[in-house]
C-alpha positions in Angstrom: 150.5 148.4 151.4 151.9 150.7 148.7 151.3 148.8 145.3 153.6 150.3 142.4 152.1 150.3 138.9 153.5 147.5 137.2 151.8 145.5 140.6 148.7 147.4 140.0 148.5 146.4 135.9 148.8 142.7 136.7 146.0 143.1 139.4 143.5 144.5 136.8 144.7 142.1 133.9 144.1 138.8 136.5 140.7 140.2 137.7 140.0 141.0 133.3 141.2 137.6 133.4 139.0 135.8 136.1 136.0 137.5 134.7 136.2 137.6 131.4 137.0 133.9 130.7 134.0 132.4 132.0 132.0 135.3 130.6 133.6 134.1 127.5 132.9 130.5 127.9 129.0 131.0 128.9 128.8 132.8 125.6 130.0 130.2 123.6 128.6 127.5 125.5 124.9 129.8 125.2 125.8 129.9 121.2 126.2 126.0 120.6 123.4 125.4 122.7 121.3 127.7 120.3 122.4 126.2 116.9 122.3 123.2 118.2 118.7 123.4 119.3 117.7 125.3 115.7 119.5 121.6 113.9 117.5 119.6 116.3 113.9 120.9 115.2 111.9 117.8 113.9 108.8 119.7 113.0 108.0 118.3 109.0 109.3 121.1 106.7 108.3 122.0 103.1 105.3 119.3 102.9 105.0 118.5 99.3 102.4 116.4 97.3 103.9 114.5 93.9 103.1 111.5 92.3 99.4 112.1 92.6 96.8 109.7 90.1 94.0 108.0 91.0 95.2 105.1 93.0 98.1 106.8 95.1 100.4 109.5 95.7 103.4 110.5 97.1 104.0 112.3 100.3 107.5 113.9 101.0 108.5 116.6 103.6 112.1 117.5 105.8 113.3 118.2 109.2 116.2 120.0 110.4 117.0 116.8 112.5 118.3 113.6 111.3 114.9 111.6 112.6 112.6 108.3 111.4 109.4 109.6 110.6 106.1 108.3 108.8 102.5 108.7 108.0 99.2 107.4 109.6 96.3 107.6 108.0 93.4 108.6 109.2 89.4 107.3 108.9 86.5 108.8 110.5 88.7 110.1 113.2 90.7 107.0 113.7 94.3 106.2 113.2 95.0 103.7 110.8 98.1 101.4 110.2 101.6 103.4 109.9 102.9 104.1 106.3 107.0 103.9 106.4 109.6 105.5 104.5 110.0 103.8 101.0 113.4 103.4 101.8 112.7 101.8 105.0 113.6 102.5 108.4 116.6 104.9 109.5 117.4 108.7 110.6 116.8 111.1 107.8 117.0 114.8 106.8 114.6 113.9 103.8 111.4 111.7 104.5 109.2 110.1 101.6 106.4 107.7 101.7 103.9 106.5 99.0 100.2 106.1 100.0 98.8 103.5 97.7 95.4 101.8 96.8 93.6 104.3 96.9 90.2 105.2 95.4 89.8 107.7 92.7 88.5 111.4 93.3 88.6 110.6 97.2 89.7 112.8 100.1 92.1 111.6 102.3 93.5 112.8 106.1 96.2 112.0 107.9 99.4 113.0 110.7 102.8 113.0 110.1 104.9 111.4 113.0 108.4 112.7 113.1 111.1 112.3 116.5 107.5 110.7 118.6 105.7 114.0 118.2 102.7 114.1 116.2 101.8 116.8 113.1 99.2 118.0 110.9 97.2 120.7 109.6 96.0 124.2 111.1 92.8 123.1 112.2 94.0 119.5 113.9 92.1 116.9 112.2 95.0 116.1 109.5 96.6 117.0 106.4 94.3 116.5 103.1 94.9 114.7 100.0 92.2 114.3 97.2 93.2 111.8 94.4 92.5 112.0 90.8 89.4 111.1 88.9 89.2 108.1 86.4 89.6 109.6 82.9 89.4 107.5 79.8 93.3 108.6 78.4 95.9 106.2 79.8 99.5 108.1 80.4 102.5 106.8 78.2 105.0 106.4 80.0 107.9 109.4 79.3 111.2 109.0 81.6 113.4 111.0 82.4 116.7 110.1 84.2 120.5 111.7 85.3 122.8 111.8 87.8 123.1 114.2 90.5 126.8 115.1 92.0 127.7 115.4 95.5 125.4 113.1 96.9 126.1 110.6 100.1 123.8 107.9 100.8 120.1 108.0 100.3 119.2 111.2 101.8 117.6 112.9 98.0 114.6 113.6 96.7 114.3 114.5 92.5 111.5 116.8 91.8 110.5 117.3 88.1 108.4 120.1 87.6 106.4 122.7 84.7 107.9 125.9 85.1 104.8 127.6 85.4 103.9 125.3 88.1 100.8 124.7 86.3 100.7 120.5 87.6 101.7 118.4 90.2 105.2 117.1 90.8 106.8 114.2 90.2 109.3 112.4 92.3 111.3 109.9 92.9 114.3 109.5 95.9 117.4 109.0 94.8 120.0 105.9 95.6 123.6 106.6 97.0 124.8 106.6 93.8 122.8 109.7 92.5 121.2 107.8 89.9 117.6 109.1 89.3 114.5 108.6 87.0 110.9 109.5 86.7 108.1 109.5 84.9 106.6 113.0 83.5 103.5 110.9 81.9 102.6 111.2 85.6 102.0 114.9 85.9 98.8 116.1 86.2 97.1 119.3 86.6 96.2 121.2 89.7 93.1 122.9 88.3 91.2 119.5 87.4 94.1 116.9 88.0 93.4 115.4 84.4 97.3 114.7 82.4 99.0 116.7 81.1 101.4 115.8 77.9 104.9 117.3 77.6 106.1 118.6 73.9 109.6 119.6 73.4 109.1 122.8 74.0 107.4 122.7 77.6 109.8 124.3 80.5 110.6 121.9 82.9 112.3 122.2 85.9 113.9 120.0 88.2 114.8 120.5 92.1 116.9 118.2 94.0 117.0 118.4 97.3 118.7 117.0 100.8 117.3 119.2 103.2 115.6 122.2 104.2 118.6 124.6 103.0 120.8 121.8 100.6 119.8 121.2 97.0 120.1 121.7 93.4 118.0 123.3 90.3 118.0 123.1 86.5 115.7 124.5 84.3 114.7 124.7 80.5 112.8 123.4 77.5 112.4 119.6 77.6 114.6 119.3 74.5 117.3 121.9 75.6 117.6 119.0 78.7 117.7 115.7 77.6 117.9 113.9 74.8 115.6 111.4 72.6 115.9 108.6 75.8 115.0 111.3 78.1 118.3 111.2 79.9 119.3 114.4 80.5 122.4 115.8 78.5 125.8 116.0 79.5 126.2 119.5 79.3 123.7 120.0 82.0 124.6 119.3 86.2 122.6 119.0 88.9 125.0 119.5 92.0 124.2 119.6 95.9 124.9 122.8 97.3 124.1 125.5 100.0 120.7 127.0 98.8 117.8 128.9 100.5 114.0 128.9 99.8 113.9 125.9 97.4 110.2 125.1 98.5 109.8 129.0 96.5 110.3 127.1 93.3 106.7 124.4 93.8 103.1 124.9 93.2 101.2 126.5 96.2 98.5 124.0 95.7 101.1 121.1 96.0 102.8 122.4 99.6 101.2 121.7 103.3 101.5 123.7 105.8 102.0 121.5 109.4 101.9 122.3 113.1 101.4 120.4 116.3 98.3 117.9 116.1 96.0 118.8 119.3 92.9 117.1 119.9 89.6 118.2 118.0 86.8 119.0 120.3 84.1 116.4 119.6 80.9 118.3 118.6 77.9 117.9 120.7 75.4 115.3 119.2 71.1 116.2 118.9 69.5 112.9 118.4 66.0 113.8 116.5 62.8 112.2 117.1 62.0 109.9 114.1 58.6 110.9 112.1 56.5 108.3 110.9 56.0 108.5 107.2 52.4 108.1 105.9 52.1 104.9 103.7 50.8 105.7 100.4 49.3 103.1 98.3 50.5 103.6 94.4 47.8 102.6 92.1 48.1 98.5 90.4 47.8 98.0 87.0 44.6 95.8 86.6 45.9 94.2 83.6 43.1 94.8 81.3 45.2 97.2 79.3 43.8 100.0 80.1 46.4 103.0 81.0 44.9 104.8 84.3 43.9 108.2 83.6 43.8 109.7 87.0 47.1 111.6 88.2 48.5 109.5 91.1 50.8 112.3 93.3 52.3 110.2 95.6 55.4 108.1 96.6 56.3 105.2 94.6 58.3 102.2 95.8 62.3 102.1 94.9 64.3 99.2 94.8 68.0 99.3 95.2 71.0 97.0 94.4 68.9 93.9 92.3 71.2 91.4 91.4 72.3 92.2 87.2 73.1 89.3 85.7 74.9 89.8 82.2 72.8 89.1 79.1 75.4 88.1 76.8 78.7 87.3 78.7 81.5 84.4 77.0 82.4 82.1 79.8 85.8 82.4 80.2 87.2 82.4 83.6 85.2 78.5 84.5 88.4 77.4 82.1 90.9 79.0 83.8 93.1 76.9 86.5 93.2 78.1 90.2 94.6 77.1 93.6 97.6 76.7 95.0 98.9 75.1 91.4 99.0 78.9 89.9 101.0 80.3 92.8 103.9 82.1 90.9 106.5 84.8 92.2 107.0 87.3 89.8 109.0 91.4 89.9 111.8 89.6 91.9 114.4 92.7 92.6 116.6 93.8 95.8 114.4 95.1 97.1 110.6 93.1 96.6 108.6 90.6 95.0 105.1 89.7 94.1 103.0 87.2 94.9 100.2 86.2 92.2 97.2 83.6 92.2 93.7 82.6 91.1 91.0 81.2 93.2 88.0 79.6 92.0 85.3 82.1 93.3 85.6 86.1 94.3 88.0 86.1 97.3 89.8 88.1 99.7 93.4 87.6 99.6 96.7 88.1 101.5 100.1 87.0 102.4 102.1 86.8 105.6 105.9 86.1 105.4 109.2 86.9 106.6 112.8 86.1 107.3 112.1 82.5 109.3 109.4 79.9 108.6 108.3 80.4 111.9 108.4 83.6 112.3 105.8 85.1 109.7 105.7 88.5 111.5 104.4 90.8 108.4 101.4 91.1 105.9 100.7 92.6 102.7 97.3 92.8 100.8 95.9 93.0 97.4 97.8 95.7 95.7 94.0 96.8 94.3 93.0 97.0 98.3 92.1 100.1 99.8 93.6 101.4 103.4 89.6 100.6 104.7 88.5 98.3 102.2 89.3 95.0 100.9 88.4 93.7 97.8 87.5 90.4 96.3 88.9 89.0 93.3 89.3 85.9 90.9 93.2 86.8 90.6 95.3 88.5 93.1 98.3 90.1 92.9 99.9 91.3 96.5 103.7 93.1 96.5 105.8 93.4 99.0 108.8 96.5 99.4 111.3 97.9 101.0 112.8 94.4 101.7 116.8 93.7 102.4 118.6 92.2 99.4 120.2 89.1 99.4 118.1 87.7 101.9 115.8 84.8 102.3 111.8 85.3 103.1 109.0 82.6 103.1 105.4 83.5 103.0 102.1 81.3 102.9 99.0 82.5 101.2 95.4 83.1 102.7 93.0 83.3 100.2 89.1 83.2 101.0 89.2 80.4 103.5 91.8 78.7 102.6 95.7 78.8 103.4 98.3 77.5 101.0 101.8 76.7 102.6 103.2 74.7 100.3 102.2 71.5 102.7 103.6 72.9 105.7 107.5 74.0 104.3 106.1 77.7 103.5 106.9 78.9 100.0 110.3 81.0 99.9 112.7 83.4 97.8 115.8 85.1 97.8 116.0 88.7 97.1 118.4 89.9 94.7 121.6 91.9 95.3 121.7 95.6 94.7 123.2 96.4 91.2 125.6 99.1 91.1 124.3 100.5 87.2 120.5 101.9 86.7 118.3 99.9 84.3 117.1 102.1 81.3 113.4 102.9 81.7 111.7 101.2 78.8 107.9 99.9 78.9 105.6 98.2 76.5 101.7 98.7 76.9 98.8 97.5 75.2 95.2 96.4 75.9 93.2 93.1 77.2 90.1 92.8 75.2 86.6 90.7 75.7 87.1 90.7 79.2 84.1 91.6 81.5 86.1 92.5 84.0 90.0 93.3 83.1 90.7 94.5 86.3 90.4 91.2 87.4 92.9 89.8 85.1 97.1 89.1 85.8 99.1 88.9 82.7 102.4 87.0 83.0 105.5 88.2 80.8 108.5 86.7 80.2 111.4 88.0 78.1 112.8 85.4 75.8 116.6 86.0 73.9 116.0 85.1 70.1 119.0 86.6 68.8 121.8 85.6 71.3 122.9 89.3 71.1 121.7 90.2 74.9 121.3 88.5 77.5 121.1 84.7 77.0 118.0 82.8 78.0 115.3 84.6 79.7 114.2 87.0 82.5 112.5 86.1 85.2 108.6 86.6 85.4 107.2 90.4 85.3 103.3 90.8 85.7 100.9 93.6 84.6 97.4 94.2 85.8 94.7 95.6 83.2 92.8 98.7 83.9 89.2 99.2 84.0 89.0 100.1 80.1 91.6 96.9 79.5 95.1 98.7 78.8 98.4 98.0 80.8 101.7 99.1 81.1 104.7 96.4 82.0 107.9 97.8 82.4 110.7 95.7 81.0 114.3 97.8 81.5 114.3 96.4 85.3 114.0 93.4 84.6 116.2 90.5 85.7 118.3 87.6 84.6 117.1 84.7 85.6 120.1 84.2 88.4 119.4 87.9 89.0 123.0 88.9 88.6 122.4 91.1 85.6 119.6 93.7 84.5 117.9 91.5 81.2 119.8 92.8 77.9 117.5 92.4 75.3 116.8 94.0 71.6 113.8 94.5 69.3 114.3 91.5 68.1 114.2 88.6 71.5 110.9 88.0 72.6 108.3 88.7 74.8 106.6 85.9 76.3 103.0 86.0 77.6 100.3 83.8 79.1 97.5 84.8 81.2 97.2 83.5 85.1 95.7 80.2 85.4 96.4 79.4 81.6 99.8 78.6 81.4 99.8 76.3 78.7 98.7 78.6 76.3 101.5 80.7 75.7 102.1 83.6 73.0 105.5 84.8 71.7 105.3 88.7 70.9 108.4 90.2 69.0 109.2 92.8 71.6 109.7 95.6 68.7 105.9 95.8 68.8 104.6 98.0 71.5 100.7 98.5 71.7 100.3 95.0 72.3 96.5 93.5 71.9 95.7 90.8 74.0 92.1 88.7 73.8 90.6 87.1 76.7 89.1 84.5 74.4 92.6 83.1 74.3 92.9 82.1 77.6 90.1 79.1 77.6 89.4 76.8 74.6 86.0 76.8 75.3 84.1 79.8 74.5 80.5 78.5 75.8 78.2 82.1 74.6 75.4 82.4 77.1 71.9 82.8 76.0 69.4 85.9 76.5 67.0 85.1 78.8 62.9 86.6 78.6 62.4 89.6 80.5 59.9 87.6 82.2 63.1 86.1 83.8 64.0 89.4 85.4 60.3 90.2 86.8 60.0 92.4 83.9 56.0 91.9 82.8 52.9 94.1 81.3 55.9 96.2 79.4 54.0 99.2 77.7 
């Protein structure tokens, strides 16, 4: 068959289309598949240690895939209860977990669960972080705050650090309004983990991250970035946009690598045969007043863990009330509340809570308890968090061998609604004196209107726990009105009504204009029975030379 040149041209065109279209479709498919695979990686990246203190630390990381991710602490190679994102359940590109109730100057390890996969350090035994040691100085709150543009949802984390990279960052998650607040008083040196003080000349770096390649940065001297109240100057702007290598702004020692966990090989255990120790009897005192002249070179018997009795303390605790009558709800917000009470003896304490009276499916322990150890206290402080706004929660209290359940009806409280505005970050601080164990006291406060200029009436209860040195800090800026509809607006003329848990009948009115507030534990009780000093012989100390 003879084909004309025109027909040949048409056949060639058809063949090109028959071959080219499928090839093009296949190429597009492979390209989309590659992009999808690249953007669906759940591996934790840019893992950062921030907000390092003696008892807590924040761990944050980012994934290219929007997924749910959380931390599982490890204790002696055994997995503990998981710690979930501070913002609650949900898939995100940013992930933020707070490890609380830790011990000072202690190394902790953990793994990260991301999209059902387990990740840890290169050795496969878990990431590691060490808390800060206890130091004499107490931080004085130094909050900074501002707003980030182009924020949708709560999938953004803000970091504040020194431009010199000599300190661990401080950080916070940002709600969907874009408002943020962090406390620069938590900055600690990477070298020795001691606190740093900020001056007007200190070069500060702000980094906001909403993913591995999206964020915003801002840097400059403290006085050029913030006004006298710590608010970001209006001339400065943080706006989320595409940015690469944001992790390069962070100090190297505040960053952690990642890899998939592989089960570590258990080492062979070699049992050593016990060796019998030769028993040597030290010389005894004849009691005749003569000091032995011969030299003794053998071992001496040493007794440990001998009970020690306080010689000259004041008996205050016995004058305080205890039991179900001291149960109090404080620090009520849209996402949490605190339950406090006192017991007659030192006991472990926790609560069970939930949204149904018949299904208290969650537990919360004392804020001073560790991940693996539970303490005993007279004053008990249990915090809940990551709750739902405008929701009624029921709870019962377990204190030692006792259970408090409001006569079978369960205790209950309703969380407040979420407010659209950010509260001012204002604090008051002070010291508790004449308390032999200051960390086992709870101080209860309430803001009371005294000039009719701000919010009328009084705020809800807010509480603080002194540290081992008696120092305490109270956040008053986010206190709510009693109905929770607004933040409590106050002035320096208003009153900070104060009492010790267990001694509610004795209240003290303190002006809000005062900051360094000194509270005396002796004021908690009307009786101050001083114990007499016992003789040394009462402690088994005799023939003292």
